[in-house]
C-alpha positions as CSV (number, residue, x, y, z in Angstrom):
1,M,29.4,-49.5,34.2
2,K,30.6,-46.4,36.1
3,K,31.6,-44.2,33.0
4,K,28.0,-45.0,31.6
5,F,26.5,-43.5,34.8
6,K,28.6,-40.9,35.0
7,K,27.7,-40.0,31.5
8,I,24.4,-40.1,32.1
9,L,25.1,-37.6,35.0
10,N,26.7,-35.2,33.0
11,S,24.1,-35.4,30.2
12,N,21.0,-33.1,29.7
13,L,19.3,-36.6,30.4
14,I,19.4,-36.0,34.3
15,L,17.0,-33.6,34.6
16,P,14.2,-34.9,33.1
17,I,15.5,-38.4,35.1
18,L,15.1,-36.4,38.5
19,L,11.7,-34.9,37.5
20,T,10.6,-38.4,36.5
21,I,11.5,-39.9,39.9
22,N,10.3,-37.2,41.8
23,F,6.8,-37.9,39.9
24,W,7.1,-41.6,40.4
25,I,7.7,-40.9,44.2
26,K,4.6,-38.4,44.5
27,S,2.5,-41.1,42.9
28,L,3.7,-43.7,45.2
29,I,2.5,-41.9,47.9
30,A,-1.1,-41.2,46.8
31,Y,-1.4,-44.8,45.7
32,T,-0.6,-45.6,49.4
33,F,-2.1,-42.9,51.7
34,D,-4.8,-41.6,49.4
35,F,-6.2,-43.4,46.4
36,A,-8.2,-47.2,47.2
37,L,-7.2,-48.7,44.1
38,G,-7.9,-52.2,45.3
39,V,-4.4,-54.2,44.5
40,S,-5.2,-57.8,45.0
41,S,-2.1,-60.1,43.5
42,P,1.7,-59.9,42.9
43,L,1.2,-58.8,39.4
44,Q,-1.0,-56.2,40.2
45,V,1.6,-54.7,43.0
46,I,4.4,-54.5,40.3
47,L,2.1,-52.7,38.0
48,L,1.4,-50.2,40.5
49,L,5.2,-49.7,41.2
50,I,6.3,-49.2,37.6
51,N,2.9,-47.5,36.0
52,P,3.8,-43.8,36.7
53,L,7.3,-44.1,35.3
54,P,7.1,-44.9,31.3
55,L,4.8,-41.5,30.3
56,A,6.1,-39.2,33.0
57,F,9.6,-40.1,31.5
58,V,8.1,-39.5,28.0
59,I,6.8,-36.2,28.8
60,F,9.7,-34.8,30.5
61,L,11.9,-35.8,27.8
62,L,10.0,-33.7,24.9
63,P,11.3,-30.5,26.0
64,L,14.9,-31.5,25.1
65,L,13.5,-31.5,21.7
66,I,13.3,-27.8,22.1
67,K,16.8,-25.6,20.8
68,N,16.0,-22.5,23.0
69,L,18.0,-23.3,26.3
70,K,16.0,-21.2,28.2
71,M,12.5,-22.0,26.9
72,R,13.5,-25.8,27.4
73,Y,14.1,-25.5,31.2
74,I,10.8,-23.2,31.4
75,T,9.2,-26.0,29.8
76,M,10.3,-28.4,32.3
77,I,9.6,-26.4,34.9
78,I,5.9,-26.0,34.0
79,L,5.5,-29.8,33.1
80,A,6.7,-30.4,36.4
81,V,4.0,-27.7,37.9
82,A,1.2,-29.5,35.9
83,E,2.4,-33.1,36.8
84,S,2.1,-32.1,40.5
85,A,-0.9,-30.5,40.4
86,L,-2.8,-33.2,38.5
87,I,-1.9,-35.6,41.3
88,L,-2.8,-33.1,43.7
89,F,-5.9,-32.2,42.7
90,N,-6.9,-35.7,42.0
91,V,-6.0,-36.5,45.9
92,I,-8.4,-33.7,47.0
93,Y,-11.1,-34.3,44.4
94,Y,-10.6,-38.4,45.3
95,R,-11.0,-37.5,48.9
96,E,-14.4,-35.7,48.2
97,F,-15.8,-38.1,45.4
98,T,-13.7,-41.0,45.6
99,D,-13.4,-40.7,41.9
100,F,-10.5,-39.3,39.4
101,M,-10.7,-35.9,37.6
102,T,-11.9,-36.1,34.0
103,V,-10.8,-33.8,31.5
104,N,-14.6,-32.6,31.3
105,T,-14.4,-31.8,35.6
106,I,-11.1,-29.9,34.7
107,L,-12.6,-27.7,32.2
108,G,-15.6,-27.2,33.9
109,Y,-13.6,-26.3,37.2
110,S,-16.6,-23.8,38.3
111,K,-19.1,-26.6,38.6
112,V,-16.3,-28.6,40.0
113,S,-16.2,-26.1,43.1
114,N,-20.0,-26.1,43.4
115,G,-19.4,-29.7,44.2
116,L,-16.9,-29.6,47.0
117,S,-17.8,-28.1,49.8
118,A,-16.9,-24.9,51.3
119,S,-14.5,-26.9,54.1
120,S,-12.5,-27.9,51.1
121,I,-9.5,-27.1,53.2
122,N,-10.5,-29.4,55.7
123,L,-10.0,-32.0,53.1
124,L,-5.9,-31.7,53.2
125,K,-3.4,-33.7,55.2
126,P,-0.5,-33.2,56.6
127,H,1.8,-35.2,54.1
128,D,0.0,-33.4,51.5
129,I,3.4,-31.3,51.9
130,F,5.3,-34.1,49.8
131,Y,3.1,-33.0,46.5
132,V,4.3,-29.7,46.7
133,L,7.9,-29.5,48.0
134,D,9.5,-29.6,45.0
135,L,7.4,-26.8,43.9
136,I,8.2,-24.9,46.7
137,V,12.0,-25.6,46.3
138,I,11.9,-24.5,42.6
139,A,10.0,-21.3,43.5
140,G,12.2,-20.4,46.0
141,I,15.5,-20.5,44.0
142,L,13.5,-18.6,41.3
143,I,12.6,-15.6,43.5
144,Y,16.0,-15.9,44.8
145,Q,17.7,-15.5,41.5
146,F,15.1,-13.1,39.9
147,L,13.9,-10.7,42.6
148,I,16.8,-10.9,45.0
149,H,20.0,-11.4,42.8
150,K,18.1,-10.1,40.1
151,K,19.5,-12.5,37.9
152,N,18.0,-14.3,34.5
153,N,20.8,-16.5,33.8
154,Y,20.7,-19.1,36.3
155,L,18.6,-21.5,34.2
156,T,21.7,-21.9,31.3
157,Q,24.7,-20.3,33.1
158,W,25.7,-24.1,34.2
159,Y,24.2,-26.3,31.2
160,P,27.3,-25.5,29.0
161,K,29.2,-27.7,31.1
162,I,26.7,-30.4,30.5
163,S,27.0,-32.6,26.9
164,L,23.9,-32.6,24.7
165,I,22.7,-35.8,23.9
166,T,22.0,-36.2,20.2
167,K,18.6,-35.8,18.4
168,K,18.6,-39.4,17.0
169,G,19.7,-40.4,20.8
170,L,16.9,-38.5,22.2
171,E,14.1,-40.1,19.7
172,S,15.2,-43.5,20.4
173,I,15.1,-43.2,24.3
174,I,11.7,-41.8,23.7
175,C,10.6,-45.0,21.6
176,V,11.9,-47.0,24.2
177,S,10.0,-45.6,26.8
178,I,6.6,-45.4,24.8
179,A,7.4,-49.1,23.8
180,S,7.6,-49.9,27.5
181,F,4.7,-48.2,28.5
182,F,2.9,-50.7,25.7
183,L,4.6,-53.3,27.3
184,L,2.8,-52.4,30.9
185,L,-0.5,-52.1,29.0
186,S,0.1,-55.6,27.6
187,F,0.6,-57.2,31.0
188,S,-2.3,-55.2,32.4
189,E,-4.6,-56.6,29.5
190,I,-3.4,-60.0,30.7
191,D,-4.5,-59.6,34.2
192,R,-7.7,-57.4,33.0
193,P,-8.9,-58.2,29.8
194,Q,-10.4,-55.1,27.7
195,L,-9.0,-52.7,30.3
196,L,-9.8,-49.7,27.9
197,L,-12.5,-51.3,26.1
198,R,-14.8,-52.1,29.0
199,T,-13.5,-49.2,31.4
200,F,-16.1,-50.2,34.1
201,D,-14.1,-48.3,36.8
202,R,-11.7,-45.6,36.4
203,N,-9.6,-47.1,39.5
204,Y,-8.5,-49.8,37.3
205,I,-7.0,-47.8,34.7
206,V,-5.1,-45.7,37.1
207,K,-4.0,-49.0,38.8
208,Y,-2.6,-50.5,36.0
209,L,-1.7,-47.5,33.7
210,G,-1.3,-44.6,35.9
211,I,-2.7,-41.1,36.6
212,N,-1.0,-39.6,33.4
213,A,-2.8,-42.6,31.4
214,F,-5.6,-42.4,32.9
215,T,-6.0,-38.2,31.8
216,F,-4.6,-39.0,28.6
217,Y,-7.2,-41.6,27.9
218,D,-10.3,-39.4,29.2
219,G,-8.9,-36.6,27.1
220,F,-8.9,-38.7,23.7
221,K,-12.4,-40.0,24.9
222,T,-13.7,-36.5,25.3
223,V,-12.1,-35.5,22.1
224,Q,-13.7,-38.1,20.3
225,N,-17.0,-37.2,21.9
226,K,-17.2,-33.7,21.2
227,N,-16.3,-34.5,17.3
228,I,-19.4,-36.4,17.3
229,N,-21.7,-34.2,18.9
230,G,-20.8,-31.2,16.8
231,T,-22.4,-32.1,13.5
232,K,-25.7,-33.4,11.8
233,I,-27.6,-32.3,14.9
234,V,-30.8,-31.2,13.5
235,K,-31.1,-34.0,11.0
236,N,-30.4,-36.9,14.1
237,V,-32.8,-35.1,15.8
238,N,-35.8,-35.6,12.7
239,K,-34.8,-39.3,12.9
240,V,-35.0,-39.7,16.4
241,S,-38.8,-38.0,16.4
242,E,-40.2,-39.7,13.7
243,Y,-39.1,-42.9,15.2
244,K,-40.2,-42.1,18.5
245,K,-44.0,-41.6,16.3
246,E,-43.8,-44.5,14.2
247,N,-43.2,-47.1,17.4
248,Y,-44.9,-45.8,20.1
249,L,-47.6,-48.0,21.6
250,K,-50.3,-47.2,23.6
251,A,-50.7,-49.0,27.1
252,N,-53.0,-51.8,27.6
253,P,-56.0,-50.4,29.4
254,K,-56.5,-53.6,31.2
255,Y,-53.1,-52.9,33.4
256,F,-52.4,-49.0,32.6
257,G,-52.5,-47.5,36.1
258,I,-53.0,-50.2,38.3
259,A,-50.2,-49.6,40.2
260,R,-50.3,-45.9,40.1
261,G,-48.8,-44.2,43.6
262,K,-47.3,-47.3,44.6
263,N,-43.7,-47.6,45.9
264,V,-41.9,-49.0,42.9
265,F,-38.9,-52.1,43.7
266,V,-36.4,-52.8,41.1
267,I,-34.4,-55.9,41.9
268,H,-31.4,-56.4,39.6
269,L,-30.6,-60.5,39.6
270,E,-26.9,-60.5,38.8
271,S,-25.9,-62.8,36.1
272,F,-28.9,-64.7,36.4
273,Q,-30.3,-67.0,33.5
274,Q,-33.7,-68.1,32.7
275,F,-33.1,-71.8,32.9
276,L,-32.4,-71.5,36.5
277,L,-36.6,-71.3,37.2
278,N,-38.0,-74.6,38.0
279,Y,-34.5,-76.4,37.4
280,H,-34.2,-79.2,40.0
281,F,-30.5,-80.6,41.0
282,E,-29.7,-83.6,42.9
283,G,-33.4,-83.4,44.0
284,R,-33.6,-79.9,45.0
285,E,-34.6,-76.8,43.5
286,V,-32.2,-74.2,42.6
287,T,-34.7,-71.3,43.1
288,P,-37.5,-72.4,45.5
289,F,-38.7,-68.9,46.3
290,L,-38.8,-67.5,42.8
291,N,-40.4,-70.7,41.6
292,S,-43.3,-70.1,43.9
293,L,-43.6,-66.5,43.2
294,I,-44.1,-67.1,39.4
295,K,-47.4,-69.2,40.4
296,N,-48.4,-66.5,42.6
297,K,-51.6,-65.1,41.2
298,N,-50.6,-61.4,41.8
299,T,-47.5,-62.3,39.8
300,L,-46.7,-61.9,36.0
301,S,-43.8,-63.5,34.4
302,F,-42.3,-63.6,31.1
303,D,-40.6,-66.7,29.7
304,N,-39.3,-65.1,26.6
305,F,-37.3,-62.4,27.7
306,F,-33.7,-61.8,26.9
307,H,-31.1,-59.4,27.9
308,E,-29.5,-57.2,25.5
309,V,-26.2,-56.0,26.8
310,G,-23.2,-55.3,25.0
311,Q,-19.6,-54.8,26.7
312,G,-21.1,-52.9,29.1
313,K,-22.6,-55.9,30.9
314,T,-24.4,-54.8,33.9
315,S,-24.2,-51.0,33.3
316,D,-25.9,-51.4,29.9
317,A,-29.0,-53.4,31.6
318,E,-29.3,-50.4,34.2
319,T,-29.0,-48.0,30.9
320,M,-31.8,-49.9,29.3
321,L,-34.1,-50.5,32.4
322,E,-33.7,-46.7,33.4
323,T,-33.7,-44.6,30.4
324,G,-35.0,-46.9,27.3
325,L,-32.2,-46.7,25.4
326,F,-29.4,-49.5,24.8
327,G,-25.8,-49.2,25.5
328,L,-23.0,-48.5,22.8
329,P,-21.6,-50.9,20.2
330,Q,-18.2,-50.5,22.2
331,G,-17.2,-49.9,25.9
332,S,-19.9,-48.9,28.6
333,F,-22.1,-45.4,28.2
334,F,-22.2,-45.2,31.7
335,N,-18.5,-44.5,31.6
336,S,-17.9,-42.8,28.6
337,L,-20.6,-40.7,27.7
338,A,-23.8,-40.9,30.2
339,Q,-22.1,-38.6,33.1
340,N,-22.2,-35.4,30.6
341,N,-25.2,-36.5,28.8
342,T,-29.1,-35.3,29.0
343,L,-30.8,-38.3,30.4
344,Q,-34.7,-39.1,30.9
345,A,-34.5,-41.6,33.5
346,A,-37.0,-43.1,35.5
347,P,-35.8,-41.7,38.9
348,A,-36.5,-38.1,37.3
349,I,-39.3,-39.2,35.7
350,L,-41.1,-40.7,38.7
351,S,-40.2,-37.6,40.9
352,Q,-41.5,-35.2,38.2
353,N,-44.9,-37.2,37.8
354,G,-45.8,-38.5,41.2
355,N,-43.1,-37.0,43.7
356,Y,-41.5,-40.1,44.2
357,T,-38.5,-40.3,46.1
358,S,-35.7,-42.5,44.4
359,A,-32.4,-44.7,45.9
360,V,-30.2,-47.5,45.0
361,F,-28.8,-50.1,47.2
362,H,-25.6,-51.7,46.1
363,G,-23.0,-53.3,48.1
364,N,-20.0,-52.3,45.8
365,T,-17.8,-49.6,46.0
366,A,-19.5,-45.8,44.5
367,G,-17.4,-45.7,41.3
368,F,-17.8,-48.9,40.0
369,W,-19.2,-48.5,36.3
370,N,-19.0,-44.6,36.8
371,R,-22.2,-45.1,39.3
372,N,-21.6,-42.4,41.5
373,N,-21.9,-39.6,38.7
374,V,-24.1,-41.3,36.6
375,Y,-26.8,-41.9,39.2
376,K,-26.7,-37.9,39.7
377,S,-27.4,-37.5,36.0
378,M,-30.2,-39.7,36.2
379,G,-31.8,-38.1,39.0
380,Y,-31.5,-40.5,42.0
381,D,-32.0,-38.7,45.2
382,Y,-29.7,-41.2,47.3
383,F,-27.2,-43.9,46.6
384,F,-26.4,-46.1,49.4
385,Y,-23.1,-48.1,48.2
386,N,-20.5,-50.2,50.1
387,N,-19.6,-48.1,52.8
388,Y,-23.3,-47.6,54.0
389,Y,-23.1,-51.0,55.4
390,Y,-20.7,-52.8,57.6
391,L,-17.3,-54.2,55.7
392,D,-15.2,-57.1,57.3
393,N,-13.5,-60.3,56.3
394,D,-16.9,-62.4,55.9
395,S,-19.4,-59.8,54.6
396,E,-17.9,-59.2,51.1
397,V,-17.8,-61.7,48.4
398,G,-16.5,-60.6,45.1
399,Y,-18.0,-57.4,44.0
400,G,-19.5,-56.3,47.0
401,I,-21.4,-57.5,50.2
402,K,-23.3,-60.5,50.3
403,D,-27.0,-60.0,49.2
404,K,-28.7,-61.0,52.6
405,L,-26.6,-58.5,54.2
406,L,-27.6,-56.1,51.3
407,F,-30.8,-56.7,52.0
408,G,-30.9,-56.5,55.3
409,E,-28.8,-53.7,56.2
410,S,-30.9,-51.6,54.0
411,I,-33.6,-51.4,56.1
412,K,-32.9,-48.8,58.2
413,Y,-32.3,-46.8,55.0
414,L,-35.2,-47.8,53.1
415,E,-37.9,-47.5,56.2
416,H,-36.9,-43.5,56.2
417,L,-37.2,-42.8,52.3
418,P,-40.4,-40.3,52.1
419,Q,-43.2,-42.4,50.0
420,P,-43.9,-43.2,47.1
421,F,-40.3,-44.3,46.9
422,Y,-38.4,-46.0,43.7
423,A,-35.8,-48.1,45.1
424,K,-33.5,-50.2,43.0
425,Y,-31.6,-53.2,44.5
426,I,-28.3,-54.3,42.5
427,T,-27.4,-57.9,44.0
428,V,-23.8,-59.0,43.5
429,T,-23.1,-62.4,45.3
430,N,-24.3,-64.4,41.9
431,H,-21.2,-62.9,39.7
432,F,-18.8,-64.7,37.9
433,P,-16.8,-66.8,39.1
434,F,-19.4,-67.5,41.6
435,N,-17.2,-68.4,44.6
436,L,-19.7,-69.1,47.8
437,D,-18.5,-71.0,50.6
438,K,-20.3,-73.9,51.7
439,N,-21.2,-72.7,55.4
440,V,-22.9,-69.7,53.4
441,D,-24.7,-72.2,51.3
442,D,-25.1,-75.6,51.4
443,F,-26.2,-76.1,47.8
444,P,-24.5,-79.1,46.4
445,L,-21.8,-78.3,43.6
446,A,-22.1,-79.6,39.8
447,K,-19.8,-82.3,38.6
448,T,-18.9,-80.9,35.5
449,D,-15.1,-80.1,34.1
450,D,-15.7,-76.4,34.4
451,Q,-15.4,-75.0,38.0
452,V,-17.1,-72.0,37.2
453,V,-20.6,-73.8,35.7
454,N,-20.0,-76.1,38.9
455,N,-20.0,-73.2,41.5
456,Y,-23.2,-71.1,39.4
457,F,-26.1,-73.2,41.1
458,R,-25.1,-72.5,44.5
459,T,-24.6,-68.7,44.2
460,A,-28.1,-68.5,42.3
461,H,-29.3,-70.7,45.1
462,Y,-28.3,-68.3,47.5
463,L,-29.9,-65.4,45.7
464,D,-32.9,-66.7,45.6
465,S,-32.9,-67.4,49.5
466,A,-32.0,-63.5,50.1
467,L,-34.8,-62.5,47.7
468,A,-37.1,-65.0,50.0
469,E,-35.8,-63.4,53.0
470,F,-36.3,-59.8,51.8
471,F,-40.5,-60.7,50.6
472,N,-41.1,-62.0,53.8
473,Y,-39.7,-58.6,55.3
474,L,-42.0,-56.4,52.7
475,K,-44.6,-59.0,53.5
476,T,-44.7,-59.2,57.5
477,S,-44.1,-55.2,57.5
478,G,-47.1,-54.1,55.3
479,I,-45.1,-52.6,52.8
480,L,-45.5,-55.6,50.0
481,K,-49.2,-54.7,49.4
482,K,-48.6,-51.0,48.6
483,S,-45.6,-51.8,46.5
484,I,-45.3,-53.0,43.0
485,I,-42.0,-55.1,42.7
486,V,-40.0,-55.7,39.2
487,I,-37.1,-58.5,39.3
488,Y,-34.9,-58.9,36.3
489,G,-31.8,-60.7,35.3
490,D,-29.3,-58.2,34.0
491,H,-27.2,-60.6,31.7
492,F,-26.0,-64.1,31.3
493,G,-24.0,-65.8,34.0
494,I,-22.3,-68.7,31.7
495,S,-20.6,-67.7,28.8
496,N,-20.9,-69.0,25.3
497,D,-17.5,-70.7,25.7
498,R,-18.8,-72.7,28.6
499,N,-22.1,-73.6,27.5
500,K,-20.9,-77.0,26.1
501,S,-20.0,-77.8,29.9
502,L,-23.2,-76.9,30.7
503,A,-25.4,-78.6,28.0
504,P,-25.3,-82.1,29.7
505,L,-27.0,-80.4,32.9
506,L,-29.5,-79.0,30.5
507,N,-29.8,-82.8,29.2
508,K,-28.1,-81.5,25.9
509,D,-25.5,-83.2,24.0
510,P,-22.5,-80.7,23.9
511,N,-21.3,-82.3,20.5
512,Q,-24.6,-81.2,18.9
513,W,-24.7,-77.7,20.8
514,N,-24.9,-74.7,18.4
515,N,-25.6,-70.7,18.2
516,Y,-29.5,-71.5,18.5
517,Q,-28.8,-73.0,22.0
518,N,-26.5,-70.2,23.0
519,A,-29.1,-67.6,21.7
520,M,-31.9,-69.1,23.8
521,L,-29.3,-69.0,26.7
522,Q,-29.5,-65.1,26.7
523,R,-33.2,-65.5,28.3
524,V,-33.0,-63.8,31.6
525,P,-36.2,-63.5,34.1
526,L,-38.6,-60.7,34.4
527,I,-41.0,-61.2,37.1
528,I,-43.4,-58.1,38.0
529,Y,-45.6,-58.9,41.5
530,N,-48.0,-56.3,42.3
531,D,-51.2,-57.0,44.3
532,G,-54.4,-57.3,41.9
533,L,-52.1,-57.4,38.8
534,K,-53.8,-60.5,37.3
535,G,-50.9,-62.8,36.7
536,G,-49.9,-65.6,35.0
537,V,-46.9,-66.7,32.5
538,N,-46.6,-64.2,29.4
539,H,-44.8,-65.8,26.1
540,T,-44.4,-62.3,24.9
541,F,-41.0,-62.0,23.4
542,G,-39.3,-59.0,24.8
543,G,-35.9,-57.6,25.7
544,E,-34.4,-55.1,28.8
545,I,-35.4,-52.4,26.1
546,D,-38.8,-52.7,26.8
547,V,-39.2,-52.8,30.6
548,L,-39.3,-48.8,31.4
549,P,-42.2,-48.4,29.2
550,T,-44.2,-51.2,30.5
551,L,-43.3,-50.0,34.4
552,L,-44.3,-46.4,33.7
553,H,-47.4,-47.5,32.0
554,L,-48.3,-49.7,35.0
555,L,-47.4,-46.6,37.2
556,G,-50.3,-44.9,35.1
557,I,-47.8,-42.6,33.4
558,D,-47.8,-42.1,29.5
559,T,-44.8,-42.8,27.8
560,K,-45.7,-40.8,24.4
561,N,-43.9,-37.7,24.8
562,Y,-40.7,-39.4,26.3
563,I,-38.0,-41.0,23.7
564,Q,-37.7,-44.8,24.8
565,L,-36.8,-47.1,22.2
566,G,-38.9,-50.2,23.8
567,Q,-42.5,-50.8,23.5
568,D,-44.9,-51.7,26.5
569,L,-44.6,-55.7,26.7
570,L,-48.3,-55.8,27.7
571,N,-49.6,-54.7,24.6
572,P,-50.7,-57.1,22.1
573,K,-49.5,-55.2,19.4
574,H,-45.6,-55.3,21.0
575,N,-43.1,-55.4,17.9
576,Q,-41.6,-59.3,19.0
577,I,-38.4,-58.5,17.1
578,V,-35.5,-59.1,19.9
579,A,-32.6,-56.9,19.2
580,F,-29.0,-58.0,20.5
581,R,-26.5,-55.4,21.1
582,N,-24.4,-57.2,18.3
583,H,-27.3,-57.0,15.6
584,N,-28.2,-60.4,16.0
585,F,-31.7,-61.1,17.1
586,V,-35.0,-63.4,18.1
587,S,-38.1,-63.4,17.2
588,P,-41.0,-66.2,17.5
589,K,-40.3,-66.9,13.6
590,Y,-36.6,-66.6,13.0
591,T,-33.3,-66.5,15.5
592,F,-30.4,-65.0,13.7
593,Y,-27.0,-65.6,15.4
594,D,-23.8,-65.1,14.0
595,G,-24.6,-65.5,10.5
596,T,-26.9,-68.1,10.9
597,I,-30.7,-68.7,10.8
598,Y,-32.6,-71.1,12.7
599,N,-36.3,-71.7,13.3
600,T,-36.9,-70.5,16.8
601,I,-39.6,-73.0,17.2
602,D,-37.8,-76.0,16.9
603,G,-34.1,-74.9,16.6
604,E,-33.6,-76.5,12.9
605,T,-31.1,-74.2,10.8
606,L,-32.5,-72.5,7.8
607,D,-31.3,-72.2,4.4
608,P,-29.1,-69.1,4.1
609,S,-31.5,-67.9,1.1
610,I,-34.0,-67.0,3.9
611,A,-31.8,-63.6,4.2
612,K,-32.8,-62.6,0.9
613,T,-36.6,-62.8,1.4
614,L,-38.3,-59.6,2.4
615,E,-39.5,-61.0,5.6
616,F,-35.7,-61.5,6.9
617,K,-35.0,-57.9,5.4
618,N,-37.5,-56.1,7.3
619,M,-36.4,-58.1,10.5
620,Q,-33.0,-57.2,10.3
621,K,-33.8,-53.2,9.1
622,K,-35.6,-52.9,12.1
623,V,-33.1,-54.2,14.4
624,N,-30.3,-52.0,12.7
625,N,-32.3,-49.1,12.8
626,K,-33.3,-49.2,16.6
627,L,-30.0,-49.8,17.7
628,K,-28.9,-46.8,15.2
629,I,-31.2,-44.5,16.5
630,S,-29.8,-45.4,20.1
631,D,-26.6,-44.5,19.2
632,L,-27.2,-41.6,17.6
633,I,-29.1,-40.4,20.8
634,N,-26.1,-41.2,23.3
635,N,-23.4,-40.8,20.8
636,F,-24.8,-36.9,19.8
637,N,-26.1,-36.2,23.4
638,L,-29.8,-35.5,21.4
639,L,-32.1,-35.4,24.5
640,R,-30.5,-32.1,24.9
641,F,-32.8,-30.8,22.2
642,Y,-35.7,-32.7,23.0
643,T,-37.5,-32.0,26.3
644,P,-41.0,-33.5,27.0
645,V,-43.8,-31.1,27.7
646,G,-43.7,-30.8,31.8
647,F,-40.1,-32.5,32.1
648,Q,-37.5,-30.4,33.6
649,P,-33.9,-31.6,32.7
650,V,-31.7,-33.0,35.4
651,D,-29.0,-30.9,36.6
652,P,-26.6,-33.3,38.2
653,I,-24.7,-30.6,40.3
654,K,-27.9,-30.5,42.7
655,Y,-27.2,-34.1,43.9
656,N,-24.5,-35.0,46.1
657,Y,-24.0,-38.4,47.7
658,K,-22.5,-37.3,50.9
659,N,-23.7,-37.4,54.4
660,Q,-26.8,-39.3,53.2
661,Y,-28.3,-40.1,56.5
662,D,-28.5,-36.8,58.0
663,K,-30.0,-35.6,54.8
664,L,-32.3,-38.5,54.9
665,L,-33.7,-38.0,58.2
666,K,-33.9,-34.4,57.6
667,Q,-36.3,-35.1,54.5
668,E,-38.2,-37.7,56.2
669,K,-39.0,-35.1,58.8
670,E,-40.0,-32.5,56.3
671,A,-42.1,-34.7,53.8
672,K,-43.6,-36.4,57.0
673,I,-47.7,-35.3,56.3
674,N,-47.7,-35.2,52.4
675,N,-45.4,-37.9,51.6
676,P,-44.8,-40.0,54.9
677,S,-42.2,-42.7,55.7
678,I,-42.7,-46.2,56.5
679,F,-40.9,-45.3,60.0
680,I,-43.6,-42.4,60.4
681,Q,-46.7,-44.4,59.2
682,K,-45.4,-47.2,61.6
683,S,-45.4,-44.4,64.8
684,H,-41.9,-44.0,65.0
685,K,-41.5,-47.5,65.2
686,S,-38.7,-49.6,63.2
687,T,-39.5,-52.6,60.9
688,T,-35.9,-53.9,60.8
689,E,-37.4,-56.4,63.6
690,N,-39.8,-57.7,60.7
691,F,-36.3,-59.0,58.9
692,H,-35.0,-62.7,59.7
693,S,-32.2,-64.1,58.0
694,N,-30.2,-67.4,58.6
695,D,-27.2,-65.7,57.5
696,P,-24.4,-65.9,60.6
697,E,-23.2,-62.6,60.4
698,L,-26.7,-61.0,60.9
699,I,-27.2,-63.6,63.9
700,E,-24.1,-63.0,65.5
701,N,-24.4,-59.0,64.9
702,P,-28.0,-58.3,64.9
703,E,-27.1,-54.5,65.6
704,K,-26.1,-54.6,61.8
705,L,-29.8,-54.1,61.1
706,I,-30.3,-51.2,63.4
707,D,-27.3,-49.1,63.3
708,P,-25.6,-47.5,60.2
709,P,-21.5,-47.9,60.4
710,S,-20.2,-45.4,62.5
711,S,-18.1,-44.6,59.3
712,I,-20.6,-43.0,57.1
713,N,-20.3,-39.5,58.0
714,Q,-16.8,-39.4,57.7
715,S,-14.6,-38.4,54.2
716,N,-14.1,-41.7,52.9
717,T,-17.6,-42.2,52.1
718,K,-18.3,-38.5,50.7
719,N,-19.5,-38.7,46.8
């Protein structure tokens, strides 16, 4: 053993080993003191400890393939500087934006510098010296040798004493190092399936694979996207333009402009499926509030409304609701393209067509699904994420603070928004695996062989209760009458592989369960409330892609000039073929799901020869073409070549989600005459007293409703 160790010390492997250890130590310092990676299990701890090693060792081994001794050393020094810079710049960037630097960010340094505050020097901390200490030592040695002693052979004068490893041996070591990285990736995939396909949070890639892997992966995706964006642009723009003209539907005159100038609330129901409505379990309604809301004369609901998300799930739903475009066939549009694409999203459209102020309220971290960057491209004025609420052991569940806390604690921000406003709420409590303590909600658990199914009804009941509390606030504060409320489910909660466990609760035979039932369970709620809406239950088949044109028409904004792939659900001529992201579809006549055709009315399996009929072929052609057009727009960033009349493309650099409370109060003061906030309309009296909740957290700590957390202006909330 001693001989082998001595042999390594006397070989040219020693310098790559030392540089790798040096990079490893720096990475661990960053993981410990600067990056909030959310390590939550022993396996994640182990992966975090070892993930910097494989790729770093490969990087520092590669210069050994260079024959020229001096160039070998120089290359190693350059790589050491680059690796140190990579960590340090990411640390500083993370402190300012709670995110990691992408390749596009690095290439667009001038834009980054504009985004960073002028006082970025204040972001530095004492322990940052460890990120550059080795560079200072190297620089000192080089200055001493070249400038003082004026020798240029220091780098090579001791190297002849070292035994050189053979090229074959070096290649073997590199292969072993690469193999160890893929082993690391395999264990990461076990803990976080589809880690690289569904890159919903950059923190995850760094946590599992390290900063080098994240940078390489992001670089690969960037090159891939640029290669796509550089071809056949004109031809594709023409295709999109033709599709827009052929598929545009006018607004229904009975509904057009009925909510003109009103505040808009879009409430995103996490993992909430249509079958929960009017469902009773052990004599209790799962959703008593939503059941009553649907019966309200001012409520319009859709019982054949389907989610259309792909691997991006929640972010895909947001993509459709905000932009009228689908997500991608693989991965998340939010994470791969949206940040750098030109978008024509609801916040910008409403800002330019009605002077709307826009805000998102969400109890998760800012960088999840890359929201802190994508929302800037959409034109959102404000993004109130988890650090703008009180965080403690009892406030969070799963992917953010509990929904009742979100609604309650958001009011102190909401009431200061200049009106009219466009406010989106993203709930999280009803999220897989649907864990919620009995002391939070006492709704009984189901008794199937699947605990996820058992839990689902309790978290759904809690979400319904949270909605009831928020609606009561809107009503008692007087906001409800001057607002339109859009409530929708983003995607399924119970996945297809668990539906057989769910079947008995739906009075279905698990042994007779097939893909028709799977397709029907992709229904999610769409509920629109507006005073004087002429409500009722609408049986039109539609999907999430149709919400934006429907909402804009209700607000009196014609969508003719915008490229949106959905159609107004309130137009009797609405195309009722609902395209799923995987090219399956549902229509009033046929349901096509994973190769089988069903009669939509009764679920009967139809003869495969139906697929050869002209009617079915036309349906499938429309689905395929719709998805293809969306992919062309997204992959080629085609909206940069199409600007609607009167629309100004969004410049993301103008948006910054730091110190938002101060910014909000300043904007409120400036806009108080033409666009008064609720607070100003109430003669500078807060409406927080109108919110009442049975949540123990808010009962015991009523100050949470009134005062923002003391940390909101600190650096850990800057984005």
